[in-house]
Structure formats: structure tokens, C-alpha cells
C-alpha positions in Angstrom: -7.9 -15.3 8.6 -7.9 -14.7 4.9 -10.8 -13.6 2.8 -11.2 -14.6 -0.8 -12.9 -12.8 -3.6 -15.4 -15.7 -3.7 -16.3 -14.9 -0.1 -16.8 -11.2 -1.0 -19.0 -12.1 -4.0 -21.1 -14.5 -1.9 -21.6 -11.7 0.7 -22.6 -9.2 -2.0 -25.2 -11.6 -3.5 -26.5 -13.0 -0.2 -26.4 -10.1 2.2 -26.5 -7.0 0.0 -28.9 -8.6 -2.6 -26.8 -7.6 -5.6 -28.6 -9.2 -8.6 -26.1 -8.2 -11.3 -23.5 -10.7 -12.5 -20.3 -10.2 -10.4 -16.9 -11.8 -11.0 -13.7 -11.1 -9.1 -12.9 -8.1 -11.4 -16.3 -6.5 -11.7 -16.2 -2.9 -10.6 -18.5 -2.4 -7.7 -18.4 1.3 -6.7 -17.1 3.1 -9.7 -20.0 1.7 -11.8 -22.7 2.3 -9.2 -23.4 -1.3 -8.4 -22.8 -0.5 -4.7 -23.3 2.8 -2.8 -21.9 4.3 0.3 -24.3 2.4 2.6 -23.3 -0.8 1.0 -19.6 0.2 1.5 -20.2 0.5 5.3 -21.7 -3.0 5.3 -18.9 -4.4 3.2 -16.2 -2.9 5.5 -17.9 -4.4 8.5 -18.0 -7.8 6.7 -14.3 -7.5 5.8 -13.3 -6.5 9.4 -15.3 -9.3 11.0 -14.3 -12.1 8.6 -10.7 -11.2 8.1 -10.1 -10.1 11.7 -8.6 -6.8 10.7 -9.4 -3.1 11.2 -9.9 -1.3 8.0 -8.4 2.2 8.3 -10.4 5.1 6.8 -7.4 6.0 4.7 -7.5 2.5 3.1 -11.1 2.9 1.9 -10.2 3.8 -1.7 -11.2 2.5 -5.1 -7.8 1.0 -5.4 -8.5 -1.3 -2.4 -12.3 -1.8 -2.6 -13.6 -1.4 -6.2 -13.5 -5.1 -7.0 -13.7 -8.4 -5.1 -10.1 -9.1 -6.3 -8.8 -5.8 -4.9 -10.6 -6.5 -1.6 -8.9 -9.9 -1.4 -5.5 -8.3 -2.2 -6.0 -5.6 0.4 -6.9 -8.1 3.1 -3.8 -10.3 2.2 -1.6 -7.2 2.4 -2.9 -6.5 5.9 -2.3 -10.1 7.3 
């Protein structure tokens, strides 16, 4: 199953209670919008909804700092 940047943004707003404006290119971790605990929740969401296992070596800013990068990462794993 694919996962879109919109799905990620909805999760961030609905489940992680992010109040700041977020678009697909908003930096999430490098700007401090999300912390390491939120990262664990986000990884669980990605794994469950995309039906993939996120490898520890894949948890980088290049793959997870924006909703758009998360979508690209998931697409590359399908």
C-alpha cells in the first residue's frame, strides 16, 4: 500500500497534535517540530500503513525530515 504526504500530515495533526502549519515540504525534525518520541510514533505509523519494515539505517533526515521525503521513501520501498 502506498502512503501519501497528505496521509503523513493528517497523522501529524490528528495523532501527534502538531498545531503548526505543515505542508509536504515542511521540515519536521531539523526544525524541532517533532522530537525523537514523535519519530518512533511516526515510524510505527509508516510501517503499519505502508505495510513495510523501516530499517534503522533508513531513519535519516534524507528519508524522514518532510512528509514529501517520507512519501518518496515509502514509494522506494514498494
